[in-house]
C-alpha positions in Angstrom: -10.4 -0.6 -16.2 -7.3 0.8 -15.0 -9.3 4.2 -14.6 -11.8 2.3 -12.6 -9.3 0.3 -10.4 -7.5 3.8 -10.0 -10.9 6.0 -9.1 -12.3 3.3 -6.6 -9.3 3.0 -5.0 -9.0 6.3 -4.4 -12.4 7.2 -3.2 -12.0 3.7 -0.9 -9.0 5.1 0.8 -10.4 8.4 1.5 -13.3 7.2 2.9 -11.1 5.0 5.4 -9.5 8.0 6.2 -11.9 10.2 7.0 -14.2 8.1 8.6 -12.5 6.5 11.5 -12.0 8.1 15.0 -8.8 9.5 15.7 -8.5 8.0 19.4 -6.3 5.3 20.5 -7.4 3.5 23.5 -4.2 2.5 25.9 -4.5 -0.9 27.4 -2.3 -3.2 29.8 0.6 -4.8 28.0 0.0 -8.5 27.3 1.4 -11.3 25.4 -1.5 -11.3 22.7 -0.8 -7.2 22.2 2.9 -7.7 21.9 2.1 -11.0 19.2 0.1 -8.4 17.3 2.2 -5.8 17.4 4.8 -8.1 15.9 2.3 -10.3 13.6 1.7 -6.3 11.9 5.2 -5.7 11.9 6.2 -8.6 10.0 3.2 -8.4 8.0 4.1 -4.7 6.9 7.4 -5.7 5.7 6.7 -8.5 3.7 4.4 -6.3 1.7 6.8 -3.6 1.6 9.1 -6.3 0.1 6.9 -7.7 -2.3 5.7 -3.7 -3.5 9.4 -3.2 -3.8 9.9 -6.4 -6.1 6.7 -5.6 -7.9 7.5 -2.6 -9.1 11.1 -3.0 -9.8 9.1 -6.1 -12.2 6.6 -3.8 -13.6 9.9 -1.1 -14.6 11.7 -4.1 -16.0 9.4 -5.3 -18.5 7.9 -1.7 -18.9 11.2 0.0 -19.9 14.2 -2.3 -20.1 13.0 -5.0 -21.8 13.4 -4.2 -25.5 10.5 -6.7 -27.1 7.9 -5.1 -24.6 9.6 -1.5 -24.0 6.8 1.4 -24.3 6.6 3.3 -27.0 5.3 6.8 -27.5 2.0 5.5 -29.1 1.2 3.1 -26.3 -1.2 5.6 -24.7 -3.0 3.0 -22.6 -0.1 1.5 -21.4 1.3 4.5 -20.3 -1.6 5.6 -18.2 -2.3 1.7 -16.8 1.9 2.4 -15.9 1.2 6.0 -14.5 -1.7 4.2 -12.4 0.2 1.6 -10.8 3.4 3.9 -9.6 0.6 6.3 -8.4 -0.9 3.2 -6.4 2.6 2.3 -5.5 3.6 6.0 -4.2 0.4 6.1 -2.1 1.3 2.8 -0.7 4.8 4.0 0.5 3.3 7.5 1.5 0.4 5.2 3.6 3.7 2.9 5.0 5.6 5.4 6.0 2.5 7.5 7.4 1.8 4.5 9.6 5.3 4.2 11.0 5.3 7.9 12.0 1.7 7.4 13.7 3.1 4.2 15.5 6.3 6.1 16.5 4.3 8.9 17.8 1.9 6.7 19.7 5.1 5.0 21.6 6.4 8.4 22.4 3.4 9.7 24.0 2.8 6.6 25.8 6.3 6.9 27.2 5.9 10.5 28.2 2.2 9.8 29.6 2.2 6.3 31.0 5.1 3.6 31.3 2.4 1.0 32.2 0.0 1.1 29.4 0.6 0.5 25.6 -1.3 2.0 22.6 -4.3 -0.5 21.4 -3.3 -1.1 18.4 -5.2 -3.7 17.5 -8.4 -2.0 18.4 -7.2 1.1 17.1 -10.2 2.1 14.1 -7.4 5.0 13.2 -4.3 2.2 12.8 -7.5 -0.2 10.6 -8.4 2.3 8.5 -4.6 3.3 7.8 -3.9 -0.5 7.4 -6.9 -0.9 5.1 -5.8 2.1 2.7 -2.4 0.7 2.8 -3.6 -2.6 1.7 -6.1 -1.2 -1.0 -3.2 1.0 -2.7 -1.3 -2.4 -3.1 -3.7 -4.4 -4.0 -4.6 -1.5 -6.6 -1.2 -1.6 -7.7 -0.7 -4.9 -8.0 -3.7 -5.3 -10.4 -2.8 -2.1 -12.5 0.5 -3.8 -12.6 -1.0 -7.0 -14.1 -3.2 -4.9 -16.5 0.1 -3.0 -17.8 1.7 -6.6 -18.0 -0.9 -8.4 -19.8 -0.9 -5.4 -22.3 2.8 -5.5 -22.8 3.5 -9.0 -23.3 0.3 -10.9 -24.0 -1.4 -8.4 -26.5 1.6 -7.1 -28.0 2.9 -10.8 -29.0 -0.4 -11.1 -30.6 -0.1 -8.2 -32.8 3.3 -9.5 -34.0 
C-alpha cells in the first residue's frame, strides 16, 4: 500500500510541476490580494508545523519507543518508514522552492514595477507548486499512518 501511495504521489507531483505554465501575471494591489497572500502564508506555516510534529512522532515511535522499535527483520515497516520520510523530504523541498519562488517574484516586481504585485491567487505555477506540496504532505501522512499502525497495532496482536 505504501508503494502505491509513493508511486501515485510521485507521479501526480511530476505531472503538476511539468504541466503548468510558468507565467505569473501582475495585478493591481488590492485588499483581497493581500488577504489571499496572508491566508496562503498562514496555511503554509500550519502545514509546516504539522509536518515537523508528524515526523518527530514517527521517529519517536519507530526508533525511540522500545516496545515498537524497528528491528532488522521488519522490512515492510522499514520500507514504509522510508516512503514516509521520502515524502516528508519532498514536502520540505517543495516548501523551500515555493518560498524561493515567492521571494524571486517579489524581487522581480520591485525592479520592474512598484505599482503592481504578482497574482498569487490566479497563478498556475504557484497553484501547481501548492498542489504538489499538499500531495507530499498527505502522502507522508498516509505512509506514516501505515507505519505506525503496523508497528503498534499489528505488533501488539502478534504478542
